[in-house]
N, C-alpha and C positions, 0 to 999 in steps of 0.2 A: 841610192836608191834606184832602184830600173824603173822608168817607167816606159809605159808602152804608149803610143804613137801610130793613128791611120791615118793616112792623109788623104782625103779625096780631092778631087778639081781641083780650083784654084782655094774658094775657103776651105780653109781645116778646120776638121772637129777634132777636138783633144777629147780623147777618156782616159780618164786617170783609174787606174786599178785602187783598190783600197789598201790603205797604209797597214802595215799590219799591229801597229799599236791598236790600232782601233780593233780589231778583231778580238785581239789577248782580253780588249777591255769586255765585249760582249759578251765572249764565253766566259770573263769571271761572274760578269751579273746574270746569269744566266743561272750560273751553277749557286750562286748564292739566294738565287729565286727557288730554286730545286730544295736549297737544304732548309729554306724559311720556311716552306710547305710540308717536307715530312716532318717535320718539328710539330705544325700546327698539327696536323694530323695526329701525330701521336698523341699530342697535349687533350685535345678531343675527346679521341677515342680512351684514353685514361678517365677523362670526367664522363665516361659515359658507362664507364667498367666493365670496360673491354677488356682482358687480360689476353698474354700470350698464350695462356694453357687454355682452351677449352674448355667452357662451362654450361652447362643445363641452363636451360631458361627455364625459370618457373612462372605459368599462367594458373593466374585464379578467377575462376568463375564465376561471379557474381550471381548468386540465385535471385532467382523474381521474388519480392515481399510477398506474405500469404495474403490473400484476398478471397470473401467470401461475401457474394454477390446478394448472398439473401439476406444480410446483416443492412436492416434500412441505412441509409445517409444519415440519420439524425442520430442514429448510434454507434458511429464510428469512433466520435469522442474517447468512448467507455469501452472500448472494446481495445486490446492488446498482446502485443505479444512479444512478452520477455524474454530476455535473452542475461540467463544466470551466468554470473561467475564461478561457481562452485563447481557447477554439471554441467551438461549439454540435454537439453527437451528430446530430443531425438525426434523420436514420431510424434511428437507432442506438440513441436514447437510451430507446428500450425493452426494449434488449436487455441481458438481465441480466450482471452482473461478480463473475466470485471476484477474492478479493485473495489471493497467498499470496506466500513467502517462499520462497525456497532455503537452507538453512541448512547448512552446508560448511565445508572447511577447504582451504587453498591446496594443491594438485597430489593433490586429491581426484575429479579427471574433473569440475568444475562447471565450467568453461567450455565442453567437449564437450559436455555437458548440455544448456547454457542455450542453446547455436547449436542442436541440438535441437527442443528446445520453439519457438524462435523461426523456426523453419520451418513452424510452423500458421500456417495464417493468424490466428487467431483471441488467437493469446497474443503477447504483449506481457512479454518477461524485462531490467530494465532493466540488469540487470550490478550491479557491486558499489561502488554509491552511496555508498557507507561507505566507500570507500578513499579518502575526503576526512578527513584529520583534524580542519575545521573543522565539517563534517557531524556527528560522531562527538564532539561535543567535551563536549557533554551532554545530560541526557534532553531539555529544551527542543529543541535543534537535531535531535535524532533524530527528534522525534514531528514538526518540521516537517515536515523532507526525506519524512518517511513518507504528509504527509498532505496534499503535492503531487503525489504520486508515486500515492497511490491513488484522489487527485480527477482524474488523468488529464491533469495539468498539467504532466509530469516529459518533458520532452522529450530525445529521445535514437535511436539508430539501429534499435532495434526498433519503431520508431513503426508501426503500420500504418492503411492504407487502408480493410481492410476492418471491420467491427464485432467488436471487443474484447473479449472473451468471458471473458478470465483475462488481472489486471497484476500485475507482480509484482518481485522485484530478487533478487539473491544476493547474501546476508548471511556474513561469513565470522565464525566465531566469536570473532577476535581483534579483530573492527571496532566493538568496542564492545559487542554484545551481550551476553558474560557478564556483564561489568560490570554493565551495567543490565537486568539480565535478570527482575527482579521489574515493572518498570514496563512493559517491554517486554511480557511476558506480558498484561498487565493491556490495554494496549491492543489486541492482538492479539486479546483474549476481549470487549474495546469493539466492534472495527471489523469482528468475522469476519473474520478473518486465515485463514488453511488454511497448515500448514509442510512442508515437502519437504526433510526429512532426506538426506540422499547423503555415503556417508561412502565410506571403502575399510575391504575385510577386511584385508588385506594392509598392515602399518601399516611394514615395512618396505621394502615399493616405492616406499612415498609417502615413506619420505627419501630412497629416492635419486635420486627425480623430483623432491624437492627442493632437493638438496645440487648436482644436475646444474642445476637453475635459476638457485641460486644462483652458481653458477660462471659462466654464461651472463652473468649479468646483471652482471658486473666483468669479462668477458672481449669477449666479446659479436662471438661467432665467426661471424654470418650476415653479411660485410660491412658488420660496425660496428654492427651495430643486434639490440638484444635483443631474443629471442622467445620469450614464456611457450608459443606452441600457433602451429604449423606449420600449411601449407596444400597443400604438396610432399612427397614421399617423398626426396628430393634432402633437403630443408633437413631432417628430421626425422634422415635419415643421417647428417648433418654433426655434431647435436646428440647423436646417442647413443654420437660417438667416446668420447667423455671419461665416463671409470670414474673415479667419486668413492672417496676412501678414508673409509672410517667410523671414527669416532672409537668404539672397543669396549669402551672402558674409561666411556663416558657414555650405551654404547648400550640398556641396558634400562631406567633412570631414562628414558628420553628417549621410548621406546617407552610405559613407563607413564601418564610426562607425559601424553602424547597420547588415550591409554586412559581415562583420569580426564578429560578433557578432553571427549571424546564422549560419556561415562556420564555427566556432570555435564548437558551440552547438552540431552541428552536428557529429563532428570530433571527439568532445570528449566519443559520447555515440554512435559510429559507431559500435561497437561489440555486442552493446544492441540491443536485437530484438526491430523491429519499423518499422512503417510505417510512409513514408513521404506524408504531405497533403498541399496544397495551398487553401489559402482562395479564389481568382479566380475560380480555377477549381471546387470549393465544389458550387458555386454560380451558374455558369455555366450548370456543369454536377450533379444533385442530387446522380445520379444512386452511386456513388464512395460513397457514403454513407454507401452502402452496402457493400462496400470493406472493409471498417471501422468493418461492424459489423461481417463480416467475419474475420477478421481478429482479434475483440475480441472473437471468437465463440458462439456468441450468436443466435439465430435463426433471420432469416431475417423480418421485419415488417415495417411500413412507419411510418418516423420519422418527429414528429411536433418541431414547435418552437413559442412562440405569440413573439419573439422581431419583430421590426419593422426597417428597414436599416435608417439610419439618412441623409447619402449625396448620395443622389442618381442621380447628376445631373452632367456632365461632370467636367474636374477638369479646365478648364479655366473658368467656373462658380463656383468656388470652395474656390481660391483663389484670393485674392484680388489682388495683386500685380501680376497675371501672366506672364505681360510681362518679366520682371524682371528674374522670373525662369527661363522662355522659354529660356531666351539668357544664361543663366547661365548653362542649362543642355545640352542645345543644341552641340552637337560636341564630348561631353562627352560619356562613358559607359553608363551616367543614361539616355541615351536622347530617350532611349525606352518607359519608365515611364510618356514619354509627350502627349503620343498616345494611349494609354493603357486607354481602356474601356472596359466594357461588362454588357451584357444583364439586368437585373433581373427580 
């Protein structure tokens, strides 16, 4: 190996050139670092999804949520903007929707009342969805059905082409509601569902209607077809001919059971936003329907129904053994039912 030496005066300073082996080692290390760097970069680029061929970048623009400053803060929990899975609300996307449930009992005017609500272009009430035992078999099935309904994915004849502002159902007390009242009440609170209680003041009239309806279910008086509701006076007159015979030995206990059922229901859901209606009040004063529209926060308009009332006569003319019924109730807490009639 050739060494270079430079001599200065007396004290010699020796400067040696680098050895070739050191230079080669440094070059090797530099190359290895570069190769590792290229490899690491290629791995990172693959993880980021960047490939050799150019790909268009897809950008999603997040739309601002719908806001309506006119809605009071205390009503915000009851205002919803559903996003259905089966269709797009398009221009209705920012139309607020209120969730409701009509809580009632059979033969309490709920069918007539629901047709009135459905005559409003912005209301959709989907009937007794829990008349099916499978849907009310357990709380999981109940919640699944409610979620589908309130997400606007429930299809029925009540579906509207106009922007819906209120969607709900008709729920009878004996259709799983009372058995699951705690979890249902929690669901109503969490989802911001409002309740419309609809009952009859005169439970005796309800019983007469129920017995007559049960009779027609067995006999099918209208050309072999059972109809719980009719749309013509002729059909109503045919069904009204039947006068049920009431079991007076069980009459008081039956009325008490029904009364307790109603009282318990209103107690279970007393903390849920609600309105209480009675069939007799709606018949006598149709302006009460405007209270319902205000409760649902939908525009006021005239509501109509094709339903024709079946039992229009006074009670003494509707019951076969009226004298026995009168004696049974006279002097009891239900004596007021004997004389309570209303104009139609």
